[in-house]
FIVO-538170 format. One line per field, with one value per atom (N, C-alpha, C): atom name; residue number from 0; x, y negated, z negated. Coordinates in nm, 4 decimals, padded with zeros to 6 digits. Each point is the difference from the previous one (the first is absolute). Layout:
residues N
atom = CA;...;
seq = NUM;...;
X = X;...;
Y = Y;...;
Z = Z;...;
***
This chain:
residues 115
atom = N;CA;C;N;CA;C;N;CA;C;N;CA;C;N;CA;C;N;CA;C;N;CA;C;N;CA;C;N;CA;C;N;CA;C;N;CA;C;N;CA;C;N;CA;C;N;CA;C;N;CA;C;N;CA;C;N;CA;C;N;CA;C;N;CA;C;N;CA;C;N;CA;C;N;CA;C;N;CA;C;N;CA;C;N;CA;C;N;CA;C;N;CA;C;N;CA;C;N;CA;C;N;CA;C;N;CA;C;N;CA;C;N;CA;C;N;CA;C;N;CA;C;N;CA;C;N;CA;C;N;CA;C;N;CA;C;N;CA;C;N;CA;C;N;CA;C;N;CA;C;N;CA;C;N;CA;C;N;CA;C;N;CA;C;N;CA;C;N;CA;C;N;CA;C;N;CA;C;N;CA;C;N;CA;C;N;CA;C;N;CA;C;N;CA;C;N;CA;C;N;CA;C;N;CA;C;N;CA;C;N;CA;C;N;CA;C;N;CA;C;N;CA;C;N;CA;C;N;CA;C;N;CA;C;N;CA;C;N;CA;C;N;CA;C;N;CA;C;N;CA;C;N;CA;C;N;CA;C;N;CA;C;N;CA;C;N;CA;C;N;CA;C;N;CA;C;N;CA;C;N;CA;C;N;CA;C;N;CA;C;N;CA;C;N;CA;C;N;CA;C;N;CA;C;N;CA;C;N;CA;C;N;CA;C;N;CA;C;N;CA;C;N;CA;C;N;CA;C;N;CA;C;N;CA;C;N;CA;C;N;CA;C;N;CA;C;N;CA;C;N;CA;C;N;CA;C;N;CA;C;N;CA;C;N;CA;C;N;CA;C;N;CA;C;N;CA;C;N;CA;C;N;CA;C;N;CA;C;N;CA;C;N;CA;C;N;CA;C;N;CA;C;
seq = 0;0;0;1;1;1;2;2;2;3;3;3;4;4;4;5;5;5;6;6;6;7;7;7;8;8;8;9;9;9;10;10;10;11;11;11;12;12;12;13;13;13;14;14;14;15;15;15;16;16;16;17;17;17;18;18;18;19;19;19;20;20;20;21;21;21;22;22;22;23;23;23;24;24;24;25;25;25;26;26;26;27;27;27;28;28;28;29;29;29;30;30;30;31;31;31;32;32;32;33;33;33;34;34;34;35;35;35;36;36;36;37;37;37;38;38;38;39;39;39;40;40;40;41;41;41;42;42;42;43;43;43;44;44;44;45;45;45;46;46;46;47;47;47;48;48;48;49;49;49;50;50;50;51;51;51;52;52;52;53;53;53;54;54;54;55;55;55;56;56;56;57;57;57;58;58;58;59;59;59;60;60;60;61;61;61;62;62;62;63;63;63;64;64;64;65;65;65;66;66;66;67;67;67;68;68;68;69;69;69;70;70;70;71;71;71;72;72;72;73;73;73;74;74;74;75;75;75;76;76;76;77;77;77;78;78;78;79;79;79;80;80;80;81;81;81;82;82;82;83;83;83;84;84;84;85;85;85;86;86;86;87;87;87;88;88;88;89;89;89;90;90;90;91;91;91;92;92;92;93;93;93;94;94;94;95;95;95;96;96;96;97;97;97;98;98;98;99;99;99;100;100;100;101;101;101;102;102;102;103;103;103;104;104;104;105;105;105;106;106;106;107;107;107;108;108;108;109;109;109;110;110;110;111;111;111;112;112;112;113;113;113;114;114;114;
X = 00.0850;-00.0850;00.0894;-00.0316;00.0772;-00.0486;00.0933;-00.0340;00.1012;-00.0507;00.0828;-00.0618;00.0731;-00.0517;00.0980;-00.0443;00.0834;-00.0346;00.0997;-00.0229;00.1075;-00.0242;00.0997;-00.0280;-00.1067;-00.0315;-00.0517;-00.0268;-00.0526;00.0113;-00.0219;00.0084;00.1348;00.0727;00.1312;00.0198;00.0767;00.0277;00.1050;00.0000;00.1053;00.1385;00.0884;00.1332;00.0093;-00.1127;-00.0029;00.0304;-00.0191;00.0322;-00.1026;-00.0095;-00.0832;00.0683;-00.0338;00.0488;-00.1190;-00.0193;-00.1073;00.0509;-00.0916;00.0306;-00.0988;00.0459;-00.0832;00.0241;-00.1031;00.0062;-00.0622;00.0781;-00.0469;00.0015;-00.0847;00.0025;00.1342;00.0519;00.1348;00.0124;-00.1081;00.0048;00.0303;-00.0470;00.0296;00.1248;00.0267;00.1146;00.1305;00.0060;00.1239;00.0100;-00.1117;-00.0007;-00.0046;-00.0356;-00.0200;00.0742;00.0249;00.0505;-00.1104;00.0377;-00.0955;00.0197;-00.1078;00.0063;-00.1006;00.0249;-00.0946;-00.0598;-00.1299;-00.0733;-00.0749;-00.0473;-00.0854;-00.1017;-00.1120;-00.1049;-00.0490;00.0248;-00.0453;-00.1419;-00.0754;-00.1368;-00.0043;-00.0852;-00.0176;00.1090;00.0947;00.1117;00.0054;00.0715;00.0179;00.1047;-00.0109;00.0984;00.1362;00.1044;00.1330;00.0993;00.1024;00.1076;00.0918;00.0266;00.0847;00.1398;00.0073;00.1299;-00.0175;00.1058;-00.0134;00.1333;-00.0109;00.1140;-00.0028;00.1171;00.0063;-00.0410;-00.0193;-00.0421;00.1002;00.1274;00.1028;00.0036;-00.0570;00.0065;00.1274;00.0897;00.1307;-00.0015;-00.0907;-00.0041;-00.1284;00.0086;-00.1166;-00.0234;-00.1250;-00.0405;-00.0801;00.0203;-00.0773;-00.0509;-00.1234;-00.0516;00.0797;00.0157;00.0788;-00.0538;-00.1302;-00.0623;00.0345;00.0486;00.0301;00.1467;00.0760;00.1412;00.0749;00.0763;00.0755;-00.0773;-00.1301;-00.0834;-00.0602;-00.0323;-00.0622;00.1012;-00.0128;00.0857;-00.0846;00.0136;-00.0720;00.0921;-00.0567;00.0786;-00.0917;00.0593;-00.0797;00.0625;-00.0859;00.0427;-00.0555;00.0831;-00.0473;-00.0532;00.0595;-00.0437;-00.1431;-00.0391;-00.1344;-00.0939;00.0481;-00.0810;-00.0594;00.0821;-00.0444;00.0897;-00.0630;00.0710;-00.0306;00.0939;-00.0151;00.0241;-00.0537;00.0296;00.0244;00.1250;00.0357;-00.0143;-00.0831;-00.0287;00.0454;00.1008;00.0537;-00.0283;00.0159;-00.0198;-00.1299;-00.1057;-00.1283;-00.0523;-00.0666;-00.0553;-00.1515;-00.0732;-00.1455;-00.0359;00.0815;-00.0293;00.0222;00.0526;00.0104;-00.1303;-00.0958;-00.1288;-00.0669;-00.0320;-00.0575;-00.0309;-00.0700;-00.0130;00.1144;00.0752;00.1165;-00.0344;00.0390;-00.0271;00.1295;00.0055;00.1070;-00.0614;00.0816;-00.0457;00.1216;-00.0224;00.1055;00.0173;00.1092;00.0240;00.0443;-00.0828;-00.1303;-00.1030;-00.0979;-00.0930;-00.0934;-00.0211;-00.1029;-00.1360;-00.1034;-00.1326;-00.0573;00.0440;-00.0501;00.0848;-00.0669;00.0666;-00.0444;00.0880;-00.0390;-00.0819;-00.0298;-00.0807;00.0827;00.1305;00.0855;00.0138;00.0881;00.0232;00.0026;-00.0870;-00.0125;00.1160;00.0647;00.1044;-00.0468;-00.0080;-00.0410;00.1094;00.0509;00.1053;-00.0601;-00.0153;-00.0674;00.0386;00.0047;00.0269;-00.1311;
Y = 00.1183;-00.1183;-00.1243;-00.0919;-00.1232;-00.0980;-00.0487;-00.0990;-00.1127;-00.1200;-00.1198;-00.1055;-00.0438;-00.0981;-00.1155;-00.1167;-00.1190;-00.0825;-00.0685;-00.0859;-00.1082;-00.1007;-00.1035;-00.1327;-00.0089;-00.1256;-00.1037;-00.1192;-00.1063;-00.1344;-00.1033;-00.1385;-00.0568;-00.0557;-00.0562;-00.1283;-00.0914;-00.1254;00.0197;-00.0842;00.0080;-00.0052;00.0851;00.0119;00.1037;00.0520;00.0988;00.1399;00.0974;00.1373;00.0949;00.1163;00.1100;00.1308;00.1040;00.1334;00.0936;00.0541;00.0956;00.1420;00.0852;00.1423;00.0827;00.1130;00.0936;00.1396;00.0550;00.1376;00.0892;00.0919;00.0852;00.1461;00.0783;00.1424;00.0558;00.0914;00.0511;00.0681;00.0593;00.0746;-00.0880;-00.1234;-00.0877;-00.0816;-00.0335;-00.0864;00.0670;00.1298;00.0712;00.0476;-00.0075;00.0588;-00.1016;-00.1237;-00.0994;-00.1291;-00.0759;-00.1354;-00.0828;-00.0860;-00.0828;-00.1469;-00.0747;-00.1397;-00.0850;-00.1295;-00.1001;-00.0728;-00.0210;-00.0749;-00.1128;-00.0970;-00.1037;-00.0453;-00.0497;-00.0525;-00.1313;-00.1056;-00.1327;-00.0219;-00.0912;-00.0255;-00.0349;00.0690;-00.0273;00.0511;00.0750;00.0511;00.1520;00.0579;00.1446;00.0400;00.1231;00.0534;00.0074;-00.0360;00.0006;00.0711;00.0540;00.0658;-00.1070;00.0132;-00.0970;00.0555;00.1211;00.0609;00.1507;00.0712;00.1458;00.0683;00.1254;00.0897;00.0914;00.0450;00.1078;00.1292;00.1055;00.1276;00.0482;-00.0210;00.0444;-00.0871;-00.1203;-00.0943;-00.0814;00.0265;-00.0669;-00.1352;-00.0157;-00.1243;-00.0759;-00.1322;-00.0844;-00.0932;-00.0423;-00.0956;-00.1104;-00.1231;-00.1129;-00.0815;-00.0436;-00.0937;-00.1296;-00.0671;-00.1237;-00.1022;-00.0004;-00.1005;00.0181;00.1176;00.0240;00.0328;00.0115;00.0388;-00.1004;00.0530;-00.0854;-00.0413;00.0231;-00.0363;00.1220;00.1020;00.1205;00.1139;00.0884;00.1170;00.1220;00.1032;00.1248;00.0962;00.0727;00.0977;00.1161;00.1056;00.1166;00.0774;00.0711;00.0909;00.1364;00.0845;00.1291;00.0894;-00.0110;00.0837;-00.0328;-00.1242;-00.0437;-00.0093;00.0318;-00.0157;-00.1401;-00.0968;-00.1388;-00.0870;-00.0919;-00.0939;-00.1407;-00.0895;-00.1374;-00.0993;-00.1194;-00.1112;-00.1228;-00.0397;-00.1221;-00.1155;-00.0944;-00.1131;-00.1281;-00.0647;-00.1251;-00.1149;-00.1186;-00.1218;00.0084;00.0321;00.0206;-00.1281;00.0168;-00.1105;00.0174;-00.1070;00.0144;00.0991;00.0074;00.0929;00.1459;00.0262;00.1371;00.0480;-00.0895;00.0369;00.1078;00.1110;00.1139;00.1100;00.1009;00.1245;00.0909;00.0502;00.0829;00.1468;00.0830;00.1430;00.0786;00.1160;00.0931;00.1181;00.0627;00.1154;00.0650;00.1122;00.0584;-00.0856;00.0246;-00.0720;00.0995;00.0251;-00.0605;00.0287;-00.0883;00.0097;00.1214;00.0573;00.1008;-00.0687;00.0681;-00.0640;-00.0427;00.0641;-00.0354;-00.1127;-00.1124;-00.1149;-00.0153;-00.0575;-00.0353;-00.1277;-00.0494;-00.1214;-00.1254;00.0127;-00.1153;-00.0845;-00.0982;-00.0913;-00.1418;-00.0847;-00.1372;-00.0859;-00.0658;-00.0980;-00.1350;-00.0969;-00.1348;-00.0971;-00.0724;-00.0980;-00.1386;-00.0725;-00.1288;-00.0864;-00.1295;-00.0922;-00.0507;
Z = 00.0000;00.0000;00.0000;00.0911;00.0103;-00.1054;-00.0798;-00.1007;00.0073;00.0140;00.0083;-00.0898;-00.1006;-00.0949;-00.0108;00.0464;-00.0047;-00.1233;-00.0551;-00.1160;-00.0045;-00.0831;-00.0220;00.0659;00.0767;00.0650;-00.0975;00.0524;-00.0832;00.0678;-00.0788;00.0471;-00.0444;00.0946;-00.0307;00.0791;-00.0544;00.0689;00.1084;00.1006;00.1022;-00.0654;00.0508;-00.0583;-00.1094;-00.0436;-00.1065;00.0494;-00.0890;00.0343;-00.0606;00.0629;-00.0476;00.0359;-00.0735;00.0307;00.0122;00.1181;00.0240;-00.0220;-00.0447;-00.0167;00.0802;00.0450;00.0748;-00.0555;-00.0625;-00.0474;00.1060;00.0522;00.1086;-00.0423;00.0633;-00.0267;00.0466;-00.0804;00.0245;00.1363;00.0440;00.1253;00.1196;-00.0027;00.1130;-00.0243;-00.1273;-00.0301;00.0403;-00.0174;00.0283;00.1449;00.0736;00.1343;00.1125;-00.0314;00.1044;-00.0314;00.1067;-00.0189;-00.0654;-00.0926;-00.0731;00.0338;-00.0093;00.0415;-00.0767;00.0044;-00.0499;00.1200;-00.0067;00.1000;-00.0714;00.0775;-00.0575;00.1028;-00.0527;00.0862;-00.0577;00.0746;-00.0395;00.0522;-00.0607;00.0453;00.1488;00.0727;00.1416;00.0903;-00.0565;00.0797;-00.0073;00.0947;00.0005;-00.1041;-00.0434;-00.0936;00.0688;-00.0725;00.0578;-00.0918;00.0626;-00.0743;-00.0602;-00.1288;-00.0705;-00.0217;-00.0530;-00.0309;-00.0037;00.0323;00.0023;-00.0251;-00.0410;-00.0080;00.1209;00.0416;00.0967;-00.0686;00.0762;-00.0572;-00.1057;00.0255;-00.0946;-00.1244;00.0113;-00.1109;-00.0033;00.0912;-00.0036;00.0704;00.0947;00.0770;-00.0284;00.0111;-00.0233;00.1180;00.0098;00.1024;-00.0676;00.0472;-00.0498;00.1175;-00.0104;00.0981;-00.0103;00.1119;00.0014;-00.0999;-00.0195;-00.0856;-00.1481;-00.0391;-00.1413;-00.0232;00.1057;-00.0117;-00.0876;-00.0941;-00.0912;-00.1238;-00.0006;-00.1162;-00.0689;00.0765;-00.0546;-00.0010;-00.0999;-00.0096;-00.0322;00.0821;-00.0220;-00.0748;-00.0941;-00.0751;-00.0389;-00.0535;-00.0340;-00.1148;-00.0718;-00.1054;00.0380;00.0571;00.0498;-00.1123;-00.1166;-00.1121;-00.0420;00.0212;-00.0382;00.1194;00.1194;00.1227;00.0058;-00.0294;-00.0070;00.0866;00.0680;00.0853;-00.0489;00.0205;-00.0484;00.1131;-00.0192;00.0899;-00.0869;-00.0096;-00.0717;00.0971;-00.0360;00.0881;-00.0688;00.0554;-00.0540;00.0961;-00.0500;00.0817;00.0786;-00.0686;00.0677;00.0620;00.1132;00.0759;00.0121;00.0214;00.0180;00.1108;00.1026;00.1109;-00.0376;-00.1189;-00.0494;-00.0632;-00.0145;-00.0578;00.0850;-00.0625;00.0715;-00.1008;00.0479;-00.0752;00.0458;-00.0936;00.0290;-00.0246;00.0956;-00.0055;00.0188;-00.0602;00.0323;00.0746;00.0813;00.0760;00.0633;00.0630;00.0807;00.1255;00.0701;00.1237;00.1060;00.1000;00.0305;-00.1090;-00.0135;-00.1111;00.0065;-00.1188;-00.0183;00.0104;00.0521;00.0102;-00.1348;-00.1089;-00.1335;-00.0575;-00.0296;-00.0598;-00.1454;-00.0807;-00.1356;00.0006;-00.1207;-00.0111;00.0233;-00.0084;00.0205;-00.1250;00.0072;-00.1119;00.0566;-00.0532;00.0501;-00.0501;00.0929;-00.0318;00.0523;-00.0882;00.0379;-00.0405;00.0975;-00.0246;00.0226;-00.1084;00.0088;-00.1193;00.0248;-00.1088;-00.0598;
***
């Protein structure tokens, strides 16, 4: 059974930081490449950051490169997204999933960047 639970979102001022967590079922966490996605109001869901299948390589969208850091704890089947220097355009619902994404999505975690 696919289980994806995101947490850690909230309201933060521009320039602030947040750390998102993703608790995933062990069966998918260990077998697939994992990634963070986001969907802003009125926009399509987009890939933000990801691990390769091996977990050794990472990818970042140009819009977050240098500000966001993806990490993981394999023992806990948990993935993180450290988000620094947040901007209003980072406001979105953030989701974790496999990459390419599994059809089952979690509820996501709302991140709002506003003064």
